[in-house]
Residue frames as a rotation matrix with the C-alpha (Angstrom) as fourth column:
MET 1
-0.906 0.419 -0.062 7.61
-0.194 -0.541 -0.818 -17.55
-0.377 -0.729 0.571 -0.85
THR 2
-0.483 0.825 0.294 3.93
0.860 0.510 -0.017 -18.48
-0.164 0.245 -0.956 -1.00
PRO 3
-0.737 0.260 0.624 1.78
0.133 -0.849 0.511 -15.80
0.662 0.460 0.592 -2.68
LEU 4
-0.794 0.517 -0.321 -0.70
0.264 -0.183 -0.947 -13.98
-0.548 -0.836 0.009 -0.49
HIS 5
-0.710 0.647 0.278 -4.28
0.245 -0.143 0.959 -13.86
0.660 0.749 -0.057 -1.79
ARG 6
-0.692 0.572 -0.440 -7.11
0.409 -0.192 -0.892 -11.89
-0.595 -0.797 -0.101 -0.17
GLN 7
-0.564 0.588 0.580 -10.49
0.558 -0.247 0.792 -10.73
0.609 0.771 -0.188 -1.45
ILE 8
-0.624 0.427 -0.654 -12.49
0.407 -0.537 -0.739 -7.73
-0.666 -0.728 0.161 -0.22
VAL 9
-0.182 0.658 0.731 -15.72
0.928 -0.130 0.348 -6.51
0.324 0.741 -0.587 -1.82
VAL 10
-0.658 -0.058 -0.751 -16.16
0.398 -0.873 -0.282 -2.72
-0.639 -0.484 0.598 -1.88
ALA 11
0.461 0.874 0.152 -18.81
0.699 -0.253 -0.669 -0.38
-0.546 0.414 -0.728 -3.27
ALA 12
0.207 -0.462 -0.862 -16.62
-0.486 -0.814 0.320 1.15
-0.849 0.352 -0.393 -5.99
THR 13
0.907 -0.017 -0.420 -15.57
-0.391 0.329 -0.859 0.54
0.153 0.944 0.292 -9.56
ALA 14
0.716 -0.697 -0.036 -12.48
0.695 0.707 0.132 -1.59
-0.067 -0.119 0.991 -10.06
GLY 15
0.095 -0.704 0.704 -10.56
0.572 -0.540 -0.617 1.48
0.815 0.461 0.352 -11.24
ARG 16
0.394 0.119 0.911 -11.50
-0.509 -0.797 0.324 3.56
0.765 -0.592 -0.253 -8.20
ALA 17
0.991 -0.024 0.130 -10.74
-0.094 0.563 0.821 0.71
-0.093 -0.826 0.556 -5.79
PHE 18
0.475 -0.871 0.128 -7.33
0.853 0.420 -0.308 0.20
0.215 0.255 0.943 -7.40
ALA 19
0.072 -0.428 0.901 -6.56
0.162 -0.886 -0.434 3.93
0.984 0.177 0.005 -7.20
VAL 20
0.671 0.225 0.706 -7.48
-0.612 -0.369 0.699 4.09
0.418 -0.902 -0.110 -3.51
PHE 21
0.951 -0.309 -0.013 -5.50
0.274 0.821 0.502 0.94
-0.145 -0.480 0.865 -2.74
THR 22
0.245 -0.927 0.283 -2.37
0.949 0.170 -0.265 2.24
0.197 0.333 0.922 -4.46
THR 23
-0.278 -0.438 0.855 -2.21
0.416 -0.857 -0.304 6.04
0.866 0.270 0.421 -4.68
GLU 24
0.171 0.415 0.894 -4.09
-0.604 -0.673 0.428 6.65
0.779 -0.613 0.135 -1.42
ILE 25
0.196 -0.130 -0.972 -2.56
0.454 0.891 -0.028 3.90
0.869 -0.436 0.233 0.72
GLY 26
-0.808 -0.589 -0.008 -1.35
0.310 -0.413 -0.856 6.51
0.502 -0.694 0.516 3.21
LEU 27
-0.447 0.728 0.520 -4.98
-0.745 -0.625 0.233 7.43
0.494 -0.283 0.822 3.97
TRP 28
0.578 0.812 -0.081 -6.15
-0.664 0.525 0.532 3.96
0.474 -0.254 0.843 4.95
TRP 29
0.029 -0.617 -0.786 -3.10
0.187 0.776 -0.603 1.96
0.982 -0.130 0.138 6.08
PRO 30
0.916 0.401 -0.024 -3.29
0.077 -0.117 0.990 1.44
0.394 -0.909 -0.138 9.90
LEU 31
0.058 -0.984 0.171 0.12
-0.052 -0.174 -0.983 2.91
0.997 0.048 -0.061 10.80
GLU 32
0.162 0.029 0.986 -0.85
-0.941 -0.298 0.163 3.00
0.298 -0.954 -0.021 14.47
ARG 33
0.753 0.156 0.639 -0.69
-0.414 0.867 0.277 -0.82
-0.511 -0.473 0.718 14.40
PHE 34
0.630 -0.493 0.600 1.67
0.693 0.705 -0.149 -1.62
-0.350 0.510 0.786 11.52
SER 35
0.909 -0.365 0.204 4.63
-0.231 -0.845 -0.481 0.74
0.348 0.390 -0.852 11.40
VAL 36
0.290 -0.900 -0.325 8.40
0.852 0.398 -0.340 0.62
0.435 -0.179 0.883 11.63
GLY 37
-0.518 -0.597 0.612 8.90
0.403 -0.802 -0.441 4.35
0.754 0.018 0.656 12.16
GLY 38
-0.573 0.333 -0.749 6.16
0.787 -0.029 -0.616 4.90
-0.227 -0.943 -0.245 14.73
ALA 39
0.359 0.806 -0.470 3.97
0.677 -0.572 -0.464 7.96
-0.643 -0.152 -0.751 15.28
GLY 40
0.353 -0.144 -0.924 4.04
-0.351 -0.936 0.012 10.54
-0.867 0.321 -0.381 12.52
SER 41
-0.691 -0.617 0.377 5.08
0.069 0.463 0.884 8.09
-0.719 0.637 -0.278 9.79
SER 42
0.287 0.741 -0.607 3.58
-0.774 -0.194 -0.602 7.92
-0.564 0.643 0.518 6.31
VAL 43
-0.322 -0.340 0.883 3.44
0.198 0.888 0.415 5.12
-0.926 0.309 -0.219 3.74
GLU 44
0.488 0.448 -0.749 3.36
-0.645 -0.393 -0.655 5.19
-0.589 0.803 0.097 -0.07
PHE 45
0.581 -0.341 0.738 4.23
0.678 0.706 -0.207 3.26
-0.450 0.621 0.642 -3.19
LYS 46
0.690 -0.448 -0.568 7.35
-0.486 -0.869 0.095 4.95
-0.536 0.210 -0.818 -4.55
ASN 47
-0.005 -0.742 -0.670 9.46
-0.999 0.030 -0.026 3.91
0.039 0.669 -0.742 -7.55
GLY 48
0.144 0.154 -0.977 8.14
-0.440 0.895 0.076 0.35
0.887 0.419 0.197 -7.51
ARG 49
-0.703 -0.398 -0.590 8.55
0.355 0.522 -0.775 -0.09
0.616 -0.755 -0.226 -3.78
LEU 50
0.587 0.810 0.008 6.28
0.326 -0.244 0.913 0.18
0.742 -0.533 -0.407 -0.73
VAL 51
-0.475 -0.879 0.032 8.03
0.489 -0.294 -0.821 2.64
0.732 -0.375 0.570 1.58
GLU 52
0.684 0.555 -0.473 7.35
0.706 -0.343 0.620 4.02
0.182 -0.758 -0.626 5.04
THR 53
-0.235 -0.717 0.656 8.83
0.294 -0.696 -0.655 7.41
0.926 0.039 0.374 5.87
ALA 54
-0.017 0.144 -0.989 9.23
0.997 0.079 -0.006 8.18
0.077 -0.986 -0.145 9.57
ALA 55
0.894 0.421 -0.153 8.63
0.442 -0.882 0.160 11.63
-0.067 -0.211 -0.975 11.05
ASP 56
0.414 -0.819 -0.397 12.41
-0.063 -0.461 0.885 12.18
-0.908 -0.342 -0.243 11.23
GLY 57
0.413 -0.185 -0.892 12.77
-0.879 -0.337 -0.337 11.43
-0.238 0.923 -0.302 7.48
ASP 58
-0.668 -0.627 0.402 14.22
-0.518 0.779 0.354 7.91
-0.535 0.028 -0.845 7.83
THR 59
0.144 0.714 -0.685 12.78
-0.971 0.234 0.040 5.52
0.189 0.660 0.727 5.24
HIS 60
-0.477 -0.158 0.865 11.93
-0.433 0.898 -0.075 1.85
-0.765 -0.410 -0.497 5.64
GLU 61
-0.451 0.284 -0.846 11.32
-0.833 0.204 0.514 -0.27
0.319 0.937 0.145 2.56
TRP 62
0.011 0.573 0.819 8.57
-0.714 0.578 -0.396 -2.81
-0.700 -0.580 0.415 3.18
GLY 63
0.084 0.057 0.995 8.65
0.404 0.911 -0.086 -4.49
-0.911 0.409 0.053 -0.20
GLU 64
-0.781 -0.371 -0.502 9.06
-0.346 -0.412 0.843 -4.35
-0.520 0.832 0.194 -3.95
VAL 65
0.423 0.906 -0.026 6.21
-0.422 0.172 -0.890 -4.46
-0.802 0.388 0.455 -6.46
THR 66
-0.622 -0.704 0.342 7.21
-0.077 0.490 0.868 -7.09
-0.779 0.514 -0.359 -9.01
ALA 67
-0.830 0.443 0.338 3.97
0.448 0.169 0.878 -7.11
0.332 0.880 -0.339 -11.02
CYS 68
-0.562 0.696 -0.447 0.86
0.130 -0.459 -0.879 -5.00
-0.817 -0.552 0.168 -11.02
THR 69
-0.933 0.346 0.099 -2.03
0.086 -0.055 0.995 -5.38
0.350 0.937 0.021 -13.45
ALA 70
-0.598 0.798 -0.071 -5.46
-0.172 -0.214 -0.962 -3.92
-0.783 -0.563 0.265 -12.80
THR 71
-0.775 0.382 -0.503 -7.78
-0.519 0.067 0.852 -5.75
0.360 0.922 0.147 -15.20
ALA 72
-0.086 0.870 -0.486 -11.36
-0.108 0.476 0.873 -6.85
0.990 0.128 0.052 -14.71
GLY 73
0.600 0.388 0.700 -11.14
-0.658 -0.258 0.707 -6.10
0.455 -0.885 0.101 -10.99
ARG 74
0.929 -0.353 -0.114 -8.34
0.365 0.812 0.456 -8.62
-0.068 -0.465 0.883 -10.41
TRP 75
0.629 -0.768 0.124 -4.81
-0.709 -0.631 -0.314 -7.56
0.319 0.110 -0.941 -9.41
């Protein structure tokens, strides 16, 4: 699989940007457009995986985090 690389500049420290990207993903991820479970779903990193939980409690694993290093603003 070819790695995916994207760059976005934000007005925040690297630590804050990383925290928002990871621990607050459910606040910014566009579930209305990108969801398996539909309306009422939530998304979070959980136990090394990116997981969507539908309103009825069903879970859908989107992927596994294999490496994560937040250093010097590069992840």
